[in-house]
C-alpha positions in Angstrom: 0.0 0.0 0.0 2.8 2.4 0.8 5.4 1.6 -1.9 4.2 -1.4 -4.0 4.8 -5.0 -4.9 8.1 -6.7 -4.4 10.4 -6.7 -7.4 12.2 -9.8 -6.1 11.3 -13.5 -6.2 10.2 -14.6 -2.7 8.0 -17.1 -0.8 4.9 -16.2 -2.7 6.6 -17.0 -6.1 8.6 -20.1 -5.0 5.9 -21.9 -2.9 3.6 -22.8 -5.9 6.6 -24.1 -7.9 7.7 -26.2 -4.9 4.1 -27.6 -4.5 3.9 -28.4 -8.2 7.2 -30.3 -8.2 7.1 -32.1 -4.9 3.3 -32.1 -4.0 1.7 -30.6 -0.9 3.4 -33.0 1.5 7.2 -33.0 1.4 9.3 -35.8 3.0 12.5 -34.2 4.0 14.3 -37.5 4.4 13.7 -38.5 0.8 14.6 -35.1 -0.7 18.2 -36.0 -1.7 16.8 -38.9 -3.7 14.1 -37.0 -5.6 16.2 -36.0 -8.6 13.2 -35.8 -11.0 11.3 -33.5 -8.6 14.4 -31.4 -8.2 14.7 -31.1 -12.0 11.0 -30.1 -12.2 11.5 -27.5 -9.5 14.6 -26.0 -11.2 12.7 -25.9 -14.5 9.8 -24.1 -12.8 11.8 -21.4 -11.2 13.6 -20.8 -14.5 10.2 -19.7 -15.9 9.7 -17.1 -13.2 10.3 -13.5 -14.2 13.6 -11.8 -13.2 13.6 -8.6 -11.3 13.1 -5.4 -13.4 15.6 -3.5 -11.3 19.2 -4.7 -10.5 20.0 -3.9 -6.9 23.2 -5.9 -6.6 26.7 -5.3 -8.1 27.4 -7.4 -11.1 30.3 -7.4 -13.6 30.7 -6.0 -17.0 28.8 -7.8 -19.8 32.1 -9.3 -21.1 32.3 -11.2 -17.7 28.6 -11.7 -16.9 26.8 -11.5 -20.2 23.6 -13.0 -18.8 22.4 -10.1 -16.6 19.1 -11.8 -15.8 20.7 -14.9 -14.5 23.1 -12.9 -12.4 20.4 -10.9 -10.5 17.6 -13.6 -10.4 17.2 -15.5 -7.2 15.3 -16.0 -3.9 15.0 -13.0 -1.5 13.5 -13.6 1.9 12.2 -10.0 2.1 12.3 -8.5 -1.4 12.5 -4.8 -2.0 9.8 -2.9 -3.8 9.5 -2.1 -7.5 9.3 1.7 -8.0 8.8 3.6 -11.3 11.6 6.0 -10.8 14.2 3.2 -10.1 13.0 1.5 -13.2 13.5 4.7 -15.2 17.1 5.0 -13.7 17.8 1.3 -14.6 17.1 2.0 -18.3 19.3 5.1 -18.4 22.6 3.9 -17.0 25.2 1.4 -18.0 24.7 -1.3 -19.3 21.3 -0.4 -20.6 22.9 2.6 -22.3 26.4 2.1 -23.7 29.3 4.4 -23.9 29.7 7.9 -25.3 32.2 8.8 -28.0 35.0 9.2 -25.4 34.4 5.6 -24.2 32.9 6.8 -20.9 30.1 5.0 -19.2 27.1 6.5 -17.4 27.5 4.8 -14.1 25.2 7.2 -12.1 21.9 8.7 -13.3 20.6 12.2 -12.7 17.5 13.2 -10.8 16.5 15.1 -14.0 16.0 11.7 -15.6 12.7 11.3 -13.7 10.9 14.5 -14.7 12.3 14.1 -18.2 10.8 10.6 -18.4 7.5 12.0 -17.1 7.4 14.6 -19.9 9.5 17.6 -19.0 11.1 19.2 -22.1 13.1 21.5 -19.9 14.7 18.5 -18.1 15.5 16.8 -21.5 17.2 20.0 -22.8 19.3 20.3 -19.6 20.3 16.6 -19.8 21.2 17.2 -23.5 23.4 20.2 -22.6 25.1 18.1 -19.9 26.0 15.3 -22.3 23.6 12.6 -21.1 22.1 12.1 -24.6 25.5 11.4 -26.0 25.6 7.9 -24.5 24.6 5.3 -26.9 21.0 4.2 -26.4 20.1 7.0 -24.0 17.7 8.8 -26.3 16.2 5.6 -27.7 15.6 4.3 -24.1 14.2 7.6 -23.0 11.8 7.6 -25.9 10.5 4.2 -25.0 10.2 5.1 -21.3 8.2 8.3 -22.2 5.9 6.3 -24.5 5.2 3.8 -21.7 4.5 6.4 -19.1 2.3 8.4 -21.4 0.1 5.3 -21.7 -0.1 4.5 -18.0 -3.8 4.4 -16.9 -5.2 6.4 -14.0 -5.7 3.2 -11.9 -2.0 2.4 -12.2 -1.0 5.8 -11.0 -3.2 5.3 -7.9 -2.1 1.7 -7.2 -0.1 2.8 -4.1 1.0 5.9 -2.2 4.4 6.0 -3.9 3.0 6.1 -7.4 0.3 8.5 -6.4 3.0 10.9 -4.9 4.8 10.8 -8.3 1.5 11.4 -10.0 0.9 14.5 -7.8 4.1 16.0 -9.0 3.5 15.2 -12.7 1.8 18.6 -13.5 5.0 20.3 -12.6 6.6 18.8 -15.7 4.1 20.4 -18.0 4.8 23.7 -19.9 2.5 26.6 -18.8 1.1 28.3 -21.8 -1.8 30.6 -22.5 -4.1 31.2 -19.6 -1.3 31.1 -17.0 0.3 34.2 -15.5 3.2 35.6 -17.5 5.7 34.8 -14.8 5.0 31.1 -15.3 5.6 31.2 -19.1 9.4 31.3 -19.2 12.5 29.2 -18.8 13.3 30.4 -15.3 9.9 29.2 -14.0 10.1 25.9 -15.8 13.5 25.3 -14.0 11.9 26.4 -10.7 9.2 23.8 -11.3 11.9 21.2 -11.8 13.4 22.2 -8.5 10.0 21.8 -6.8 9.5 18.4 -8.4 13.0 17.2 -7.4 12.8 18.6 -3.8 9.6 16.7 -3.2 11.0 13.6 -5.0 14.1 13.7 -2.7 11.8 13.6 0.3 9.9 10.7 -1.2 13.1 8.7 -1.7 14.3 9.6 1.8 11.0 8.4 3.4 11.0 5.1 1.5 14.8 4.4 1.6 14.4 0.9 3.3 11.4 -0.2 1.2 12.4 0.6 -2.4 15.1 -0.8 -4.5 18.2 1.3 -5.3 19.5 0.9 -8.8 23.0 -0.4 -9.4 24.9 0.5 -12.6 27.1 -2.3 -13.7 30.8 -2.0 -13.0 8.3 40.1 10.2 6.9 42.7 12.9 7.6 45.9 14.9 6.1 48.3 12.4 3.0 50.3 13.1 2.4 50.8 9.3 -0.8 49.1 8.1 0.3 46.7 5.5 -1.6 45.1 2.7 -0.6 41.5 3.4 -2.9 39.8 0.9 -1.0 36.8 -0.6 -1.0 34.7 -3.7 -1.1 31.0 -4.4 1.0 29.5 -7.2 -1.8 28.7 -9.7 -1.1 25.0 -10.2 -4.7 23.6 -9.4 -4.0 20.1 -10.6 -1.2 19.6 -8.1 -3.4 20.6 -5.2 -6.2 18.4 -6.5 -3.9 15.4 -6.6 -2.4 16.2 -3.2 -6.0 16.2 -1.7 -6.6 12.8 -3.4 -3.4 11.4 -2.1 -4.4 12.4 1.5 -7.8 10.8 1.0 -6.2 7.7 -0.4 -3.9 7.5 2.7 -6.9 7.7 5.0 -8.9 5.0 3.1 -6.0 2.6 2.8 -4.9 2.8 6.4 -8.4 2.7 7.7 -9.2 -0.4 5.7 -6.2 -2.1 7.3 -7.1 -1.0 10.8 -3.9 1.2 11.1 -5.4 4.7 11.4 -5.6 6.5 14.7 -8.4 9.1 15.1 -5.8 11.9 15.5 -4.1 11.0 12.3 -7.4 10.7 10.5 -8.2 14.3 11.6 -4.8 15.6 10.4 -5.1 13.9 7.0 -8.6 15.3 6.6 -7.3 18.8 7.4 -4.5 18.3 4.8 -7.0 17.2 2.2 -9.3 20.2 3.0 -6.4 22.6 2.9 -5.2 21.3 -0.5 -8.8 21.5 -1.9 -9.1 25.1 -0.8 -5.8 26.0 -2.4 -7.1 24.3 -5.6 -10.1 26.6 -5.6 -7.9 29.7 -5.0 -5.6 28.7 -7.9 -8.6 28.2 -10.2 -9.9 31.7 -9.3 -6.5 33.3 -9.9 -6.3 31.8 -13.4 -9.5 33.5 -14.5 -8.8 36.8 -12.6 -11.5 36.3 -10.1 -11.2 38.2 -6.9 -10.6 36.1 -3.8 -12.7 36.3 -0.7 -11.4 37.7 2.7 -11.5 34.1 4.0 -9.3 32.9 1.2 -6.8 35.7 1.8 -6.8 34.8 5.4 -6.1 31.1 4.5 -3.0 32.2 2.5 -1.9 34.4 5.4 -2.2 31.6 8.0 -0.9 28.8 5.7 2.5 28.5 7.5 0.8 28.1 10.8 -1.5 25.4 9.5 1.4 23.5 8.2 3.2 23.8 11.5 0.1 22.5 13.3 0.1 19.4 11.0 3.8 19.0 11.6 3.2 19.0 15.4 0.6 16.3 15.0 2.8 14.1 12.9 5.8 14.5 15.2 4.0 14.2 18.5 5.6 10.8 19.4 9.1 12.0 18.6 9.3 15.4 20.3 11.3 15.4 23.5 9.4 18.2 25.2 6.5 20.7 24.7 8.9 23.6 23.9 10.3 22.0 20.8 9.3 23.7 17.5 9.7 23.1 13.8 12.8 25.3 13.9 14.5 22.6 16.0 14.0 20.1 13.1 15.4 21.5 9.9 13.9 20.6 6.5 17.3 19.5 5.1 17.4 15.7 4.3 19.6 13.5 2.2 19.3 10.0 0.6 21.4 7.9 -1.7 19.4 6.7 -4.7 21.8 4.9 -7.0 25.1 3.1 -6.7 28.2 2.9 -8.9 29.9 -0.3 -7.7 33.2 1.3 -8.6 32.9 3.3 -5.3 30.4 6.1 -5.4 26.7 6.8 -4.9 24.3 9.5 -6.1 23.1 11.6 -3.2 19.9 13.7 -3.6 18.6 16.0 -0.9 17.1 19.2 0.2 18.9 22.0 2.1 17.7 25.1 3.9 14.4 26.6 2.5 15.0 29.4 0.0 13.0 32.6 -0.5 11.4 33.2 -3.9 10.3 36.6 -5.2 7.6 36.8 -7.9 5.7 39.6 -9.5 2.0 38.6 -9.2 -1.4 40.2 -9.8 -3.3 40.8 -6.5 -6.8 42.4 -6.9 -5.9 44.1 -10.2 -2.5 45.4 -9.3 1.0 43.9 -9.6 2.8 43.1 -6.4 6.1 41.5 -5.4 5.3 38.4 -3.4 7.7 36.4 -1.4 7.3 32.7 -0.8 9.3 29.6 0.0 10.9 27.0 -2.3 13.1 23.9 -1.8 16.8 24.1 -2.2 17.7 20.9 -4.2 21.1 19.1 -4.3 22.4 16.1 -6.2 26.0 14.9 -6.3 28.3 11.9 -6.4 29.7 10.8 -3.0 32.0 8.0 -1.8 30.2 4.7 -1.4 32.0 4.0 1.9 30.6 7.2 3.5 26.9 7.3 2.7 25.5 10.5 4.2 23.0 10.7 7.1 20.7 13.7 7.7 22.8 14.7 10.7 26.0 14.8 8.8 24.3 16.5 5.8 23.0 19.3 8.0 26.5 19.6 9.6 27.9 20.1 6.0 25.3 22.8 5.4 26.5 24.8 8.4 24.6 23.4 11.4 27.1 23.2 14.3 27.7 19.9 15.9 28.3 19.5 19.6 30.7 16.5 20.2 33.1 15.6 23.0 32.3 18.8 24.9 32.9 21.2 22.1 31.2 22.8 19.1 32.4 21.8 15.6 31.7 23.4 12.3 32.1 22.1 8.7 35.1 24.0 7.4 34.8 23.1 3.7 32.3 24.4 1.1 29.2 22.2 0.9 28.4 20.5 -2.4 27.3 23.0 -5.1 23.7 23.2 -6.3 23.0 21.8 -9.8 24.2 24.2 -12.5 20.7 24.4 -14.0 19.3 25.9 -10.9 21.1 29.1 -11.9 18.3 29.6 -14.4 16.1 30.9 -11.6 18.3 31.3 -8.6 20.4 34.4 -7.7 23.6 34.1 -5.7 
């Protein structure tokens, strides 16, 4: 329900084959003598499908040409199949070959995911960065895009993981006529990619132990009366899908007897909040004036999110004085492995401010909001990062052995493409 079906062969796949070969009653004493039954069993498991995603190191195809045979086998607790890991699998070596310089694409890019889901901006950036120069990359990307374009609504809503990706899909679409002018340019398209990848990094972080990782092969104080009416980014489809995701979570957990009343109330508030943001966004797209209640909702949005955060964290807070400020948003997760010694880390850092010229009640205003800061970079395999170390690298002091310590090096740089919308 959370992440999906196992991508590995396990008890549920092996048990019917065993029963077919040996019968329902197995005499352990006679097992060594049952050569015919053993042959039938081996033939039966040979017919089972291999995993779609390789999550173990294997050698170059010159050493292990049969990739399927190398990764196929019994797993007691198989990891989940996820769409994004499957996309990654088809866009790294050996699924894509070498470039003209003989280099191999051993690690993917987070941009592969929105590109596969339809983002032309992501494809253009990948092209500029040389990803499309690897033999087979464009051909595989075309096939993946064609498959995803044909995915039905029911498949997108098969579990919470897929539904989360589906919620982000509208961020990959170009905004044309009918949208505000600030949304119809390259900078905003890159900002949408940043939003997509920031949320996707949180999804990977939250499901790190469930899902397979792909392996390549080898203000205040003023007395002035301010007009504080705000503005909602007019992406109504995103809010609608977020509300549906919250409702789906309620229904799924409730059906399994896993939902506390407090959590039901929180998820209901989240769904209601997202639905109200959808209504506001739809009004903004047709220049309809918002009500005072809707402006009040925008003004108190941060407080409502904090209230939801308190409810979600109630069992982990050490005391009643802790606040969201004591739990930074920065998180990190490794999502792909190069067996030669590195991993792809993706994560979010401190929250950035964004300034946008928006129409409010017939006049243009400069509005300030909040956006993810997104990072992705290769990092040594032997030193996979934790949230604590990542925050330390971003400048949060660490208190160890009776003294404060600070990270003395520069943190990893943001992706170069974020310069399309971000000022230093």
